[in-house]
C-alpha positions, 0 to 999 in steps of 0.5 A, a space after each residue: 500500500 505504500 505506493 498508493 495515494 495518501 488519503 485525505 478524505 473519506 466518501 461514505 455511501 449511506 444506505 447499508 454503510 451508515 444506515 441499515 436501510 438496504 435490508 428494509 428496502 429488499 424486503 419491501 420492494 421484493 414483496 411489492 414486486 412479487 405481488 404484481 408477478 415480477 419475482 427476483 431472487 434476493 441475491 439477484 435483486 441486491 446485485 442489480 439494484 442496490 446502489 442504483 438511483 431511484 430513476 435507474 431502478 424504475 427504468 430497469 424494473 419497468 423494462 423487466 416487467 414489460 419484457 417478462 409479463 408482456 403488459 404495461 407496468 402498473 402506473 401507481 406501483 412506485 408511489 405505493 411501494 415508496 409509501 410502504 418503504 417510508 412507513 417501514 423506515 419510520 418505525 424500523 430504521 436504525 443506524 448500522 452499529 458503530 456508524 456514529 463513532 466512525 463518522 466522529 472518529 474521522 477528523 479529515 474531510 468527509 461526505 456522503 455520496 449516495 444514490 438516494 434522493 436528498 430528501 430521503 437522505 436527510 430523513 434517514 440521517 435524522 431518524 438515526 441521529 447521524 445528520 449532525 455528524 456529517 451535514 452539510 456534506 450530504 450529496 445525492 445522485 439526483 445532483 449529477 447526470 448519471 447515478 452509480 455505477 457511473 462515477 459522477 456522484 463521487 466526483 461531485 462529492 470530492 469537488 464539493 469538499 475540495 479534494 482531488 479524486 485520488 485523495 479520496 477513499 470510498 466506503 461502499 457496500 454495493 457492486 454498483 457503488 464499488 464500480 462507481 468508486 473505481 471509475 472515479 479513480 478513487 481507492 475503495 474499501 468494501 463494507 459488509 456490516 449492513 443487515 443485507 450483506 450475505 456471506 459472499 458479498 465481500 468477495 464479490 465487492 473485492 472482485 470488482 476493485 475494492 482493496 479490502 473488506 470490513 464486516 463492522 465499523 469497529 474494524 473499519 475505524 481501526 483501518 481508518 486510523 492507520 491512514 492518518 
């Protein structure tokens, strides 16, 4: 690692890294899709859709539905599903254990670079008492031209905190997110401490370019201290 660029800043994904929302999304979204006859295996769904923007997910799901079922996609589906997701978040969302300590423990520049909409990000971070630890540096794919796996959101977040891409470390839990971080020219570490992570996730993320993987915030904090 001695030849790697010196890390000045950390860019955190939000869902599945700081807030344990992906496990909720997987449950709610797959149940609603199953109800209209569009069925996905949990690993297939996670690999394709975790880390995608809302618009990217909508387009892909609609295309799958029309191709598989041969009829128009239900027009109110996403409105109903998102309402159910928000209701579940309000009662069940927790921070990933140790997330607050990790945010507090990194004294250098930091930001969130997420596929979620800005309003959702603020809601999730306030529900889990993390907002004050990183705001105002909370950035969304809705602020850039292309969501993950394109690099745009990470490049945008780095620009907002005044850091060169090669000086940034990305913390990601999704295949789309790792691809985005690598495409941005940043170092990427995988995080598998969210409730949605399966036993093979770390290996899949490292195959795509993550340098190493951490199954808890305690382990991640130890590694981050080694960068200082």
